[in-house]
Structure formats: C-alpha cells, structure tokens
GULUMLO-868321 format. One line per field, with one value per residue: x, y, z of N, C-alpha, C in turn; residue in one letter. Coordinates in steps of 0.02 Angstrom, whole numbers, padded with zeros to 5 digits. Layout:
<pts>
n_px	c(X | ...)
n_py	c(Y | ...)
n_pz	c(Z | ...)
ca_px	c(X | ...)
ca_py	c(Y | ...)
ca_pz	c(Z | ...)
c_px	c(X | ...)
c_py	c(Y | ...)
c_pz	c(Z | ...)
gufi	c(A | ...)
</pts>
This chain:
<pts>
n_px	c(01961 | 02061 | 02079 | 01960 | 01977 | 02089 | 02032 | 01943 | 02031 | 02115 | 02027 | 01962 | 01854 | 01678 | 01706 | 01695 | 01667 | 01648 | 01582 | 01579 | 01508 | 01496 | 01558 | 01614 | 01732 | 01827 | 01988 | 02130 | 02054 | 01994 | 01869 | 01822 | 01772 | 01733 | 01771 | 01754 | 01834 | 01822 | 01882 | 01871 | 01990 | 02159 | 02231 | 02351 | 02514 | 02582 | 02722 | 02737 | 02654 | 02716 | 02776 | 02689 | 02635 | 02740 | 02819 | 02817 | 02827 | 02781 | 02686 | 02738 | 02638 | 02587 | 02683 | 02710 | 02586 | 02489 | 02464 | 02537 | 02611 | 02644 | 02617 | 02494 | 02443 | 02533 | 02503 | 02369 | 02395 | 02468 | 02371 | 02278 | 02351 | 02374 | 02251 | 02233 | 02208 | 02189 | 02241 | 02188 | 02241 | 02191 | 02236 | 02262 | 02080 | 02006 | 02054 | 02061 | 02079 | 02174 | 02157 | 02091 | 02063 | 02050 | 02031 | 02026 | 01980 | 02005 | 01942 | 01956 | 01842 | 01813 | 01728 | 01600 | 01465 | 01458 | 01476 | 01434 | 01339)
n_py	c(02158 | 02213 | 02344 | 02405 | 02388 | 02470 | 02587 | 02606 | 02599 | 02715 | 02823 | 02955 | 02970 | 03001 | 03020 | 02978 | 02827 | 02767 | 02645 | 02583 | 02478 | 02388 | 02467 | 02509 | 02491 | 02515 | 02459 | 02457 | 02394 | 02296 | 02230 | 02282 | 02267 | 02372 | 02403 | 02522 | 02605 | 02725 | 02859 | 02978 | 02995 | 03010 | 03027 | 02996 | 03049 | 03136 | 03113 | 02986 | 02890 | 02828 | 02715 | 02640 | 02510 | 02425 | 02305 | 02311 | 02445 | 02597 | 02743 | 02914 | 02984 | 02884 | 02821 | 02832 | 02850 | 02757 | 02583 | 02447 | 02340 | 02362 | 02277 | 02252 | 02329 | 02290 | 02153 | 02159 | 02217 | 02122 | 02012 | 02071 | 02087 | 01948 | 01918 | 01973 | 02108 | 02283 | 02417 | 02583 | 02735 | 02877 | 03015 | 03162 | 03162 | 03265 | 03411 | 03535 | 03519 | 03420 | 03286 | 03115 | 02967 | 02866 | 02715 | 02611 | 02450 | 02363 | 02226 | 02109 | 02058 | 01908 | 01814 | 01766 | 01780 | 01896 | 01996 | 02147 | 02198)
n_pz	c(02478 | 02544 | 02501 | 02547 | 02684 | 02709 | 02673 | 02778 | 02887 | 02862 | 02856 | 02943 | 03096 | 03055 | 02921 | 02748 | 02656 | 02497 | 02392 | 02230 | 02113 | 01956 | 01854 | 01693 | 01561 | 01423 | 01375 | 01280 | 01178 | 01247 | 01356 | 01521 | 01689 | 01821 | 01995 | 02115 | 02250 | 02362 | 02471 | 02607 | 02670 | 02734 | 02614 | 02485 | 02460 | 02314 | 02303 | 02371 | 02291 | 02168 | 02239 | 02312 | 02285 | 02304 | 02402 | 02576 | 02580 | 02658 | 02652 | 02688 | 02771 | 02847 | 02924 | 03066 | 03122 | 03096 | 03113 | 03024 | 02897 | 02767 | 02663 | 02607 | 02494 | 02393 | 02379 | 02335 | 02211 | 02147 | 02145 | 02069 | 01943 | 01907 | 01877 | 01760 | 01752 | 01802 | 01900 | 01961 | 02032 | 02118 | 02202 | 02291 | 02307 | 02348 | 02320 | 02376 | 02517 | 02510 | 02528 | 02537 | 02436 | 02296 | 02225 | 02078 | 02033 | 01887 | 01803 | 01685 | 01558 | 01515 | 01493 | 01385 | 01428 | 01494 | 01419 | 01325 | 01193)
ca_px	c(01941 | 02111 | 02060 | 01906 | 02005 | 02128 | 01993 | 01916 | 02093 | 02140 | 01975 | 01942 | 01783 | 01632 | 01725 | 01653 | 01693 | 01603 | 01604 | 01539 | 01519 | 01464 | 01583 | 01630 | 01788 | 01870 | 02058 | 02158 | 02006 | 01974 | 01815 | 01842 | 01723 | 01771 | 01758 | 01786 | 01834 | 01840 | 01869 | 01891 | 02042 | 02223 | 02256 | 02421 | 02550 | 02611 | 02783 | 02730 | 02617 | 02751 | 02798 | 02639 | 02628 | 02798 | 02819 | 02842 | 02826 | 02731 | 02699 | 02758 | 02588 | 02570 | 02740 | 02702 | 02521 | 02443 | 02502 | 02544 | 02678 | 02665 | 02607 | 02419 | 02432 | 02573 | 02464 | 02315 | 02420 | 02489 | 02312 | 02246 | 02393 | 02362 | 02177 | 02240 | 02168 | 02231 | 02221 | 02198 | 02239 | 02189 | 02239 | 02201 | 02020 | 01976 | 02119 | 02062 | 02093 | 02229 | 02133 | 02048 | 02095 | 02008 | 02057 | 01975 | 02007 | 01979 | 01955 | 01948 | 01785 | 01832 | 01675 | 01560 | 01404 | 01450 | 01492 | 01379 | 01335)
ca_py	c(02169 | 02252 | 02414 | 02424 | 02388 | 02520 | 02646 | 02614 | 02618 | 02784 | 02882 | 02974 | 02965 | 03045 | 03023 | 02941 | 02780 | 02742 | 02581 | 02575 | 02421 | 02395 | 02519 | 02475 | 02528 | 02476 | 02474 | 02425 | 02346 | 02243 | 02254 | 02283 | 02282 | 02403 | 02413 | 02583 | 02618 | 02796 | 02884 | 03047 | 02991 | 03053 | 03033 | 02972 | 03104 | 03114 | 03073 | 02910 | 02856 | 02782 | 02662 | 02611 | 02447 | 02388 | 02266 | 02345 | 02516 | 02641 | 02820 | 02960 | 03006 | 02829 | 02783 | 02830 | 02861 | 02696 | 02518 | 02408 | 02316 | 02386 | 02216 | 02245 | 02355 | 02242 | 02096 | 02181 | 02228 | 02054 | 01978 | 02103 | 02071 | 01883 | 01907 | 02011 | 02171 | 02341 | 02463 | 02643 | 02765 | 02950 | 03048 | 03173 | 03176 | 03328 | 03449 | 03594 | 03496 | 03375 | 03223 | 03069 | 02925 | 02823 | 02652 | 02573 | 02394 | 02342 | 02161 | 02085 | 02021 | 01867 | 01762 | 01799 | 01789 | 01960 | 02042 | 02181 | 02202)
ca_pz	c(02544 | 02579 | 02489 | 02590 | 02743 | 02708 | 02676 | 02848 | 02927 | 02850 | 02853 | 03012 | 03112 | 03022 | 02852 | 02705 | 02612 | 02439 | 02351 | 02172 | 02069 | 01891 | 01810 | 01629 | 01527 | 01367 | 01380 | 01227 | 01143 | 01294 | 01400 | 01590 | 01741 | 01874 | 02061 | 02146 | 02324 | 02372 | 02537 | 02626 | 02722 | 02734 | 02550 | 02471 | 02433 | 02249 | 02306 | 02380 | 02237 | 02121 | 02274 | 02360 | 02269 | 02324 | 02460 | 02633 | 02574 | 02690 | 02648 | 02744 | 02815 | 02895 | 02956 | 03136 | 03155 | 03088 | 03114 | 02959 | 02865 | 02696 | 02613 | 02581 | 02426 | 02346 | 02372 | 02296 | 02146 | 02126 | 02124 | 02005 | 01886 | 01898 | 01852 | 01691 | 01772 | 01811 | 01951 | 01950 | 02094 | 02114 | 02268 | 02328 | 02265 | 02367 | 02302 | 02419 | 02578 | 02498 | 02566 | 02494 | 02388 | 02251 | 02186 | 02042 | 02006 | 01825 | 01793 | 01609 | 01553 | 01469 | 01481 | 01339 | 01450 | 01533 | 01365 | 01299 | 01113)
c_px	c(01999 | 02104 | 02010 | 01933 | 02044 | 02088 | 01960 | 01975 | 02112 | 02090 | 01956 | 01863 | 01738 | 01656 | 01680 | 01691 | 01636 | 01634 | 01556 | 01556 | 01488 | 01492 | 01608 | 01680 | 01818 | 01942 | 02099 | 02118 | 01985 | 01917 | 01835 | 01779 | 01758 | 01738 | 01787 | 01778 | 01861 | 01828 | 01886 | 01943 | 02105 | 02246 | 02332 | 02457 | 02575 | 02673 | 02787 | 02695 | 02654 | 02765 | 02755 | 02624 | 02687 | 02790 | 02851 | 02856 | 02772 | 02739 | 02713 | 02707 | 02575 | 02623 | 02731 | 02635 | 02473 | 02486 | 02491 | 02604 | 02698 | 02653 | 02542 | 02414 | 02480 | 02539 | 02405 | 02338 | 02442 | 02432 | 02277 | 02282 | 02383 | 02291 | 02175 | 02206 | 02216 | 02207 | 02241 | 02200 | 02236 | 02183 | 02278 | 02140 | 01986 | 02046 | 02120 | 02090 | 02157 | 02216 | 02094 | 02083 | 02043 | 02051 | 02004 | 02009 | 01973 | 01988 | 01926 | 01885 | 01803 | 01777 | 01622 | 01484 | 01398 | 01467 | 01432 | 01388 | 01343)
c_py	c(02220 | 02329 | 02443 | 02428 | 02449 | 02587 | 02658 | 02635 | 02691 | 02835 | 02892 | 02963 | 03020 | 03057 | 02988 | 02890 | 02765 | 02684 | 02581 | 02511 | 02432 | 02443 | 02475 | 02519 | 02486 | 02496 | 02428 | 02361 | 02288 | 02271 | 02243 | 02303 | 02307 | 02401 | 02469 | 02589 | 02681 | 02818 | 02952 | 03050 | 03035 | 03070 | 03007 | 03027 | 03081 | 03085 | 03000 | 02867 | 02805 | 02716 | 02624 | 02535 | 02394 | 02363 | 02308 | 02422 | 02554 | 02714 | 02857 | 02974 | 02950 | 02797 | 02780 | 02826 | 02793 | 02630 | 02481 | 02385 | 02328 | 02329 | 02219 | 02271 | 02314 | 02185 | 02107 | 02188 | 02161 | 02013 | 02007 | 02093 | 01994 | 01871 | 01951 | 02083 | 02225 | 02376 | 02533 | 02686 | 02849 | 02969 | 03106 | 03182 | 03238 | 03375 | 03506 | 03569 | 03449 | 03311 | 03183 | 03023 | 02889 | 02773 | 02630 | 02513 | 02367 | 02268 | 02141 | 02045 | 01979 | 01816 | 01802 | 01810 | 01863 | 02015 | 02085 | 02186 | 02270)
c_pz	c(02577 | 02559 | 02532 | 02665 | 02762 | 02712 | 02751 | 02895 | 02926 | 02845 | 02926 | 03029 | 03073 | 02946 | 02817 | 02661 | 02565 | 02405 | 02288 | 02134 | 02007 | 01839 | 01748 | 01593 | 01474 | 01367 | 01329 | 01188 | 01182 | 01348 | 01471 | 01637 | 01796 | 01941 | 02093 | 02215 | 02340 | 02444 | 02552 | 02676 | 02709 | 02657 | 02540 | 02435 | 02359 | 02257 | 02326 | 02337 | 02195 | 02164 | 02313 | 02349 | 02283 | 02394 | 02515 | 02634 | 02617 | 02681 | 02705 | 02795 | 02870 | 02934 | 03030 | 03160 | 03148 | 03074 | 03043 | 02946 | 02804 | 02647 | 02572 | 02508 | 02370 | 02333 | 02328 | 02216 | 02107 | 02104 | 02068 | 01943 | 01864 | 01864 | 01783 | 01703 | 01777 | 01870 | 01941 | 02018 | 02085 | 02186 | 02268 | 02282 | 02286 | 02369 | 02356 | 02489 | 02571 | 02534 | 02514 | 02447 | 02360 | 02211 | 02145 | 02015 | 01943 | 01812 | 01719 | 01606 | 01496 | 01442 | 01447 | 01375 | 01484 | 01485 | 01343 | 01229 | 01093)
gufi	c(S | N | L | I | D | N | S | I | K | Y | T | P | P | F | G | R | I | D | I | R | L | G | L | F | K | I | I | D | N | K | Q | Y | Q | G | I | C | I | Q | D | T | G | L | G | I | S | T | E | D | Q | P | Y | I | F | E | R | H | Y | R | G | A | K | T | Q | E | S | I | L | G | N | G | L | G | L | S | I | V | K | E | L | V | D | K | M | N | G | T | I | E | L | L | S | P | I | D | F | Q | N | N | K | G | T | Q | F | I | V | W | L | S | L | K | D | S | R | Y | R | T | N)
</pts>
C-alpha cells in the first residue's frame, strides 16, 4: 500500500497511476509473481535511486515540496526481503519529460498450488 500511496502523493492532478497484477517471472530458477505500480509523477532521479530504500532518505525533488519522513520505501524493501522477494525500480519511465516511476514487487511462488507446469 505504501507504493500506491507514494504514487498518489507524487503524481500531479490529471496524472495517471496504473496497477498491474499477475505478472510472472523466473529469477535464478525460481518462479515469482509480480505486482507493478506505475505512475506519471515526479520520477526519481538516477542520483537518488541507489539510496531510496535507506531509512530517512528523501530524494532531492521531494525535500521541500512533499511531506514525508523517508521511511516508507525502506519498510517496503524490508517486508519484500522478509517474504523472499525482490523489488525493481525504473525511473523515469517517460524519458522525454524525465517523469514517472515504476516499481515491480516480485514475490516467490513457494506454494505448489500456484505453480504452472
């Protein structure tokens, strides 16, 4: 829910937020189910990206303009790690306007009921 909240917070009026479920990927011979949250918001600079999952880190674009304490993404990362998952970040997704962010949370499919043949 934090990723969705961030998309809402950082996407201007009349922007777009897309959520896609049911993605599938194999990583290191393990099956993963993906959830994608993508927006047309401010984007995350390449300089900030290595640090965004650190506690209390806030990117340069957000320091003054949007309230927050820099904990949300570190909590997301911690929870995804505890569930043996991984998280991907792509920003900007609109290279012409240098805006937009996409996160994909990949969660391991351990339960054989959800495996495909």
